[in-house]
N, C-alpha and C positions, 0 to 999 in steps of 0.2 A: 187344357181344361181339366179340372180335378175329376177323377172318376168317382161316382157316388159309391159309398160302401155297400157291400152285398146285404140285402135285406135278411135279417135273422128270422127265426121262428117267432110268431106273435107271442107277446107276453112282456110283463114288466122286467126290464133289465136290472141287474145289480149295478152298483156304482162303478165297478171296474169296467163293465161292458159299456155303460153310458160314456165314460171318459174315453174309452177306446174308439167309440163312434165319433165323438167330437174331435179326437186327435186326427182321425182320418178325414173327416168332413171339413175341418178347419173351424167352422162355426155354424150354428144352427139355432133356429127359434124353437120354442116349446112345441108348437104345432108340427114342425118338421120332425122333431124327435119322436113325438107321439105317432106320427104317420109312419115313420121308419120302423118302429117296433110294433105297429099295429095295435096301439093302445086305445081303449075306449072307457067311458064311464069312470068307475072307481080307480082303474089303473092310471088314468090321466091325472086324477087328484093325487095319487101316490107319487106320480112322476114330479108334480110340482113340489111336493114335500121333499123328495129326494134332491131336487135342484137347490132348494133352500138350504138343505143340510150341507151340500157340497160347497155352496157359496160361503156358508159360515165356517167351513173347514179350510177355506182358502184354496180350494181345488178348482173352482170355476170362476170365470170372470165375465163381466158384461161386455157385449160387443154390439154397439148400436142400441136402438131403443128396446128391442125385444130379444136380441140374439145372445147366445152364450158360447163360450169357448173354454177349452182347458186353460187353467191359469198359466200365464206366461207365454201363451201361443197367440198367433195372429191368423186371420182368415186368409185365404188365397188372394183375395182382392178386397181393397177397402179404401175409403176416403180418409186422408191423413193431412195434418198440418206440419209444415216445416218449423220445428220448435227450437232447434239448437244448432250451434256451430262449434266444432271442437278446435283444438290448437292448430290442426292442419288446415282448417277452413272447410272440413267435411261437414255436410249437413245431415241432420237426423230428423226423422218424422215420427209422429205419434198419431194413432187413430183418433179421429175426431170424437166419436162416441164410444168410449170404452172406460172400464173401471181402472183403478190405479195399477192393477197387476199387468196391464198390457205393456209390453216392452217397447222401447224405442227401436227404430230400425234405421240403419245407415242408408243414405240415398246413393244409389249407384246408377251409372248410365245404362241405357238399354243395350242389347247386344247388336243392334243394327247400326249404331253410330248416327242415327237420325235425330239426335237431340242437339239443341243449341246451348245457350247459357244456362247454368244451373238456376233453379228457382231460388229466390231469397227467403230469408226468415219471414214467417208469417204467411207464405204462399200455401194454398190448399191444392192437393194433388189427388188424383185417382191412381193408386199404385198396386202393383202385384208384389206380394210378400213371399219370401222363401227363407229357409234356414241356411246360413252359410257357415263356414268353418269357425268364424269369430262372432256369431250371433245372427240376428235377423237382418235381412236386406230388403230394400224397397226399390223396385224399378218403376219409373214413371210410365203410366199409360197415357195420362193426359193431365196437363195443368188446368185446374178448374178456376173459373172466375167466381169469386165469392158473391158477386152480384151479377148473375149470369145473363140477365136480360138487358144490361146497360153497357154501353161502350163509350169511353171517353176518347175522342180522336180528333184528327185534323181533316178539314175539308180539302179534297183534291178534285178540282174541276177540269173537265175536258169537254169537247163538243158533243161527245157521245154519252157521257155519264157523269154523275157526281158520286164520289166515294167518301166514306169516313174511314181513315186509316188509324188504328188504335195507337195510343201513346204508350201503352203497357208493352214492354219488351216480350212478355210471355204470351201475349194474346195474338191470335191469328184471325180474329173476326173482322175482316174488312167488310163494311156494309155499303150497299147501294141505296141511295135515297132519291126520291123523285125530284126532278128539276124544279117543280112548282114549289116544293118546300125550301129549296136552296136559292131561290131567286135573289134574296137580299144578302146572301152569304158570299164571302170572297174566298178565293183559294188561300189556305193557310189559317182560316178561322178555327179556333178550338171550340168543339161542341160536345154536348152530352147527347147521345142518341140511344134509342131503344131498339132492340132486335124485334122485328115483326114476326109474329107466329104465322106459320103457313106450311104448305107442302113442298116448298122449294127444296129439291134434293141435290142440285148441282150448282156450281158457281157461287159467287158471293151471296151472303144473306141480305135480305131486305131490311131496311131500318127507317126510323123516322126521327127527326130532330126534336129533342126535348128543350134544350136551351143552349144559348151561345155563352161560352166561358170567357173568351178573350182571343188574342192573336198569338200564333205560333212564334212570331219573331219578336214578341215583347219579352224582354228578359224577366219581367215579373210574372210571366205565365207559369214559371216553375212552381210557384206557390199555389196558383189556381189549379194547376193540374194535380198537385199533391193533395189538395183539399178535396177535389172531386173524386179522385181515384181511391182515396181512403175513407170516403164518406164522413169527413169531419164536418159536424154541423156548423152551418153559417148563419149568422144573424139571430134575431130574436122575434118571437111572436108579438103582436100588438099588445096583448094582455100583459106579457112580461115587461115590455117597455113602459107601459102605463104604471104597473106596480113599482117599478124602479123610480119612475118620475115622481110618484106620490110619497116617497120616503122623506122624512124630515130631519133637520139638523139635530145632532145629539144634544142632550142636556145633562145636568149633573144628577138627575133623578136616578137613584139606584147605583150611583157610581162614586168612586173616590176621585178627588181633584188632583190630577198629576200634572197640571199645566205649568207649574213652576219647576218641575223636574226637567233638566235640560237634555231631553232625548233628541237624537238626530237620526236622520236616515242616510245610509250609504248604499248606493245602487249603481248599476251601469249608467253611463252617460246618457244613453238613449231610452232609459226606463220611462214607461208611461204610467206606471202605478207604483206606489210605495206602501208595502204592507208590513214592514218591520222597522222598528226604531230601537236604538241602543243608548245606554249611558252606563258609566262605571264610576265608582268612588271608593276610596279607601274605607275599610271597615274600622270604625272608631272603638269597637268593642275590644278592651284590653285582653280578653281571652282569645282573640283572633288576630294577634299582632302580625302584620305583614299580609293580612288577608284583604279580600276585595268584595264589594257588593256590586253585582252586575244586574242591570235592568234590561229586559227585553219586552217591548210593547208591540203587540200585533193588532192589526185592524180588526175591529169587532164586527165581522161580517154577519155573524149570527143575529145581530140586532136588526138587520135589514132583510135577510133571507131566512124566512121562517118556515118550519115544516108544514107541508100541505099546500103551500102557495105555488102559483105558476112559476115564480122565480126559482123556487126550490126544485120543482120538477125538471125545468130546463137545465139548471145547473148540474143536477145529477145526471141527466142524459149526456151533457157535454163532458162531465167528469173532471175536466181541467182545461186550461187555456192552451192553445197551440201556437208556437212561435216560429215565424219565418223571417228571413232577412228584411223583407219589405212590408210585412204586415203581421198582425196578431189576430187570431180568432179567439176572443176572450170568453171565459166561462160566464162572466156577468156583464150586463150592459154597461156601456162606458160611463153613464151617469153615476154608477156605483164604483166600478173598477178604477176609473180615473177621476172620480169625484168624491162622493161621501165616504167611501171606504179607503181612499188613498190618503196616507198620512202626510198631507201637504204642509209645507213650512208656514208657520204663523196662523194656522187654522185649527179650530177645535175639532177633535176627532174622537169617536168612541174607540176604546181599545180593551183588549184583554191582556194584562201584563203579568209578568212573573219577576219576582225579586229573588235573585240567587246569591248565596253566600259561598265564597271559596276561601280556603285557607292558603297559607303561603306556599304550600306544596302543590297548589292547583286542584285540590280535591274539593268537590262540592259538599258542603256540610249541612245545607238546608235551603229551602225555597218556600215561597208563598205566592199564590195566584190572587189577583184582584181584578175587578172590572172598573175601568177608570175612564176619565176624560182627559186627553192629553193635547199638547200643542207642540209640534216639531219646532225645534229652535234653529235647525239648519238642514238643508238638503244638499248632500255632497255626492259627487261621483267617486268611484273607487280610485281613479287616477288622481283626482283632486285631493282626497284625503291622504293618499300615499305620498304625493308630492310634498304636501305640507309637513308630514312627519319626517320624511327623508331630508327635507331642507333644514328643519330645525336641528336634526341630529348631526347634520354635516355643516352646520354654521351658516345655512342659507336662510331664506325667508319664506313667507306665506302670502297668499292672495287676500283680497278684501273680505272674502267669506271665511276663510280658515284662520286668518290672523286673530280676530277677536275671540275665537273659541279654542285656540291652541292649548293654552295652559289649563283651562277649566274643563274641557271636554275631550279633546283628541289625545293629549298626553295620558290622562288617566285611562282612557279606553285601551291604548296600546300597552300600558303597563299592566293592566288587568289581564289582557290577552296573553302577554308573555308569562304571567304567572299561571294562567290556565293551561298554557302549553306544557308545563311540567306534568300536569295530570294527563294530558293527551299522550305525551311521549311514554309515560308509564303504561298507559292503556294499550299503546301501540296499534292503532287502527291500520288497516291495509293502506300502504303507501304507493298505490299504482298511479303512474302519471298518465293522464289521458289528454294528450294535446288536442285542442279543438281549433277549428278554423272559423273565421268570421268573414262573411261576405259584406264588403263595403259597396253600397250603391252610389253611383255618381249623381249629380244634380238632375240629369236628364232621365233618371230611372234605369239606366244601364248598370252593368257591373263594373265598378271602378277597380277593385282589386280583391284578392282573397288572401287574408293575412292570419297568422296564428293569434289566438286569443292570449293576451298576457296573463300570467299568474302572479298576482301581487299579494303582499302580506295583508293588505286590506281585505282581499277576497277571503283569505284564510281566517282573519279575525271574525268577520261576519259569519262565516261558516261554522266556526267553533262555538260561537255564542248561540247560534240557531240550534246546533246539535244539542247543546246543554239544555236549552229551553224545551226541545222535543222530549228529552229524557225526563225532565220534570213533569211534563204532561202525562206521560205513560205511568210514571211512579204514582202521581196523585190519583189517577183513575183506578189503578190497581188497589191503592190503599183504601179508597172509598168504595171499592167493589162495584164500580160502574163499568159495564162492558165497553170495549173500545176497539177501534181499528188500529192494529199494530202495523208498523212498517217492518216487515221481516225479511231477512236475508240468510238463507240456510248455508251451511258449510258445503264446500265442494264435495261431490260424490267420489267414492273410491275409484270409479272408472275414470273420472277426469284427472284424479291425482296420478293414476297409473299412466295415462296418456302424457301428462306433463313430464313424468319421470322418463318416459321413452324419448321425448324430445330433448330433454336436458342431457341425456346420455350422448346424443349426437354432437353436442358442443362441448363435451368433456366436463359437464357439471354434475357432481354427485347429488343424488336425491333418493332418500330412503322411502320407498313406496309404502312401506308398512307403518311409517310414523304418522300420527294424526296431523291433520291440517290445522295450523294456527296462523294468525296474522303475523306473529313475530317470525315464524319460519319463512313465510313468503317475503317479509320485509328484508330478512337476512339475505335471501337469494337476490332480491332486487338491488340491495346495496352492493353486493359482491360483483354484480355485472353492470352497474350503472355507468361506469366510465369505459367499458370495453366495447368491442365491435358488435357484440350481440345484445347490447342494452335495449334497443328498440324492440327487437323481436321477443326477448324474454318478457319485457313489460306486456307485450301484446298477448303472448300465450298464457301468462299468469292471469290476465284479464279474462281471457276466454275460458279459463279453468273455473271461474266463479259462477255461481248460480245467479239467476235474475232475482232482484228484490221484488216483492209483491206486497199487497195489502191483505191482511187476514185478521179475523177476530180471535185466532189462536196464535199464541206467542211461541216462536222458536228462537227468538233473539235476533240480533243483527251481526252476522259474522264479520262483514267488512269493517264496521265501526267498532267491533269487539265490545258490544254492549248487550246486556242481558234483556233489556226492554227498551223499546224505542217506538215513538209515534210521530206522525207529521202534524205539527201544530202551527208552524210559522208562516204559511202562505195560503190563507183561506180565500184570498181574492182570486187565486188561480188554480186551487186544488180543492175538490169537494171533500176529499179525505180529511183535510185540515178543518173544514167547517164542521164535520161530524165530531171531531175531537173537541172543538170549541163547545159544541152543544153538550158533549159529555161532561166537560168541566163545569159548565153553567149548572147542569143538573146535580153533579156531585157536590158542588160547593154552595148550592142554594143561591146562585147569583142572579136569578131571574126566572120568569115563566117560559122563556123561549129555549129551554134546554132540550136535550135528547128525549124523544118520546118513547113510550113502550113499544110502539109499532116499529120505530127505527131500530130499537135493540133487537127485536125479532128478525128484522131484515138485514142485520149486519153482514151475514155471510154473502147475501146477494149484492149488497152495496160494495163489499170488498172485491167481489168478482167484477162488478161493473167498473169500478174506478181503476182496477188493474188493467182491464181490457181497454178502457179509453186512454190510459197512459201509454200503453203499447201502440195504440192506433196513432196517437199524436207523435210518438217517437218515430214510427215508420213514415208518417207523412213528412215530418221535419227532415228525416234522413233522405227520403226520396227527393224532396225539394232541393236539398243541398247537392245531391248527385246531379240534378239537372242544371243547377247554377254552375257547378264545376264543368260540366260538359259544354255549357254555353260559353263559359269563359275560355275554354281550351279549343273551341271549335275553329277558331281562326289560326290555330297552330298545328293543324293536321300535317303530318310529315316531319314535325320537329322531333328532336331526340331529348330524352330526359333520363335522369338517374332515379332509381327507386329501389324498393326492397320487396322481395317476395314475401307476402304476408299470408298466403294461402296456397297449399299444394293439394289439389284434388284430382279426382278422376276426370273432371271436366277441363282442367287446365291449371294455369298459374294465375293467382291474383297478385297484382303488383300495386303498391302504394307509392306515388311520386313524392320525392323529397320536397319539391318546390311548393306544391299546393296541397298535398295530402290527399289528392284525388286517387280513387281506386279504380282499376280497370282489369280486364281479363286478357290473358294470352291463351287462346283456345289450344288445347293439347294437339289438335290436328295441324297446327302451324309450327310446331316445334322442330320438325325434322322429318326425314324420309324413313322413319321406322316407327314401330309400335312402342308406346310407353306404358309401363306398369306403374301403378301407384304403390309404393312401399310405405305402408303406414307406420312401420317400426322406426324407420329413419326419416320419415316425413319428406319423401323425395319422389319425383317422377324419374324412372330409370329406363333408358333405352333398351329394348329387348335384344337388339343385335350388338350394339356398341357398349352397353353398360354405362354410358354417360348419364350424368345426373343433374337434376334441377332440385335444389334443396330449400327448405323453409328458412327465411331470414337472410338469404343471400342478397347482396347489393348487385344490381344489374343495370344495364343501359337498355332502354327500350325506345321504340319509335311509335308515335301516335298515328294509327292508321284510320281510326274512325272515332268521331265524337258526335253523338246525336243528342242535341239539347232536349228535344221533345220527349225522349225516353230516358235520358240521363246515362246512356251507355257509352263507355269508353273501351276501345279495343286497341291493344298494343301488339307490336311485332318485336320479338326478342332480337336484340343486336349482340348481346354478350354470348360468349361461348359457354357450353355446359362444363361442369366439373368432370374430370376423368372418372373412369370406372373405379369403384372402391375395391382394392385387391382383397379385402377381407369379406366382401359380400358374396353370397352364393350366386352361382351362375343363373342368369335369367332363364325362365321357362319358355323356350322357343315354342311357338304355336299354341300357347295356352289359351289365346282368345277364342280359338275354334272350339274349345271345351267350355265356353261360357265363363272365361276367367274373371275373377273378382277384382283384378287390378284395374287401374284406370286406363284411359286413353281410348282412341278410336282408330280403326284401321284406316290406312291411307288408300287412295285409289290404286288400281293395279292389282286387284284381287286380294289386297290386304297382306301380301307376303312381305316379310322383313326385307327391306332393301329393294322392294318392287319399284316400278316406275313412278316418278313424281307427277302430280297433275300439272298440266300446262295451262295456267290461267284459270279463270273461273273461281268458284267458291270452294274453299277447302271442305272436304267431307267432314261432317260433324262440327263444322265451325259456325260462325255467325254470318248472317246476311251482310253482304257488302265488304267482307274482309278479303283482301287480295293477298295472294301468296307473294311475298317479297323476298329479296335476297337477304341472306343472313351474313353478318360479318363474323 
């Protein structure tokens, strides 16, 4: 516990004395400061003025709602969110309530070895902060439940009691519920329960059942668990459903007739809504020889979802649609998302369209927005469109849908895209490859297979046309001086670039740490390593080096796309941010009375924060569901061996990604061998204290699956490969360092924690995960 600073003589301190007090105290509120210095009356008012001056000078920072700290310092204990993961897979936390000067702190295990798996991105923790040699460190006191009174869990029944066991790997709140409440429930039911308040001091907490979610053994439960665990809003109120039902078919009033323009939609084969359509034609203007006109038409959601309505309020609360393998939680009711707003083939639909002109070098030379009435001439899947183009180019044929539109629509689209590619290549956006996996459900609702998502030229064609339409939206709103929500992506921080340079040094790739980050520089690195043994891990660490894209009313550009201005315009059915941009364009161009309101303009910072938060909530839910689907798919293969690659080296252990499915799992550091392992952040390795043997980032290994828990999504592996030998150029390990509170990784083994001490015989490895058995290593 921090010893309080000695009380000085009463009287207003000078700025140096105030900062010295805060430096020693960690953080304090104004009342605490006044009490410490014995201030009353006018002195308290003078203290408030002094604090304001120090804030303006950048010497003080906010900590919590009322607290203050010396700028760049952290309190001894605080609530923080896990906000970042570096190239090693190390996690960083940031205080929940703090001004921008508050530094991030690296998350390190406690010194007792009583921690399990590391909390993931987005987790909230109570942590103890301290200054280390390389910056601030955070040691977890407790992982906090962001919705502390609710537990999502599985019913476990016995003759004596009924328990709710949590599905969250980080939660330890097992609840006892009365038999009377659980009479209609079966063992294995998924339920949402509330923790009962009371004076119970020992044993499991008491709870009550709020609702039944589904069954633990239902493969589709993964989505339901993710929805409930991340508080993704489900369904719609009766008022919203009624408002959606009352909408009418669009007419030509206030619109241009685009129904003869042969726009088509190209979407995933299982798409339920179609919010964008495209068409291209050669520019007949002799001044633009070799140029193209590209049309992008987007569903006019603003015509149906108007400011101040119940539809608008719930769409803003949801922020975006959330997609799972077996279901969608849509932002808008189905009568709109899959009905009036969906650009269905052969049906009149309201749209907001942009006509873009490109020269023969792929450079956009002009654009124009209009509000129109369109009719899709064909609805194609990516695979269908790609197969038609590939078939014609290779002397093959087309199907009944693509054949009639091949020459008039598909060929011009592809030719326009290949011209646009010249401009894209000159711009050189970041060329990171992010292989995704797709869960294929079988007819009975189970998991049929998990396969890589194909990357087709058709995907890239639609992507590039949407990017250009988004740029046009941002440019138009800027030109008309109408505020907007930008989609911004900041350049990597200097710290991340240094970390990347340290990693590349370990694989013999030069990287000038002082040289500014550019997409061309990253692309050169990716090209040079693409066909080598380190291609996958270099791609991964370059991805981790990037900042997260967010929404903001302030523009900092989009680093990844290498664009000065960028907004989201092309998916208003599933993203509220795009709806706001549509309203901005309607206001800017005088296209109707349902444009952006003055109130919305004033609320843009809050809207930006809201849609950024909901986007991350959906991403976390989708990722959690995918983890559970993976665990369910692999649960019948416990004991099997797999090849994979080490994608994270942390104090907690090694993260391994399987080649076969892309599933990620943990090898707890406590299971790696009979010695203590230090985390060497310079070489991105776990290093044996006694032997010097190493486990390094990016290495291909063979592992055995020892635990797969579908309900939590947890995978635990046992290492079967041998470690790399000691690096002869590395300094000798610091024997016994852990007794001094070593900042390196790892946990002591049983047997007093001595290097080479006796290994545990059976049971759970100290510092490991529940249910992990110590197996033989090959």
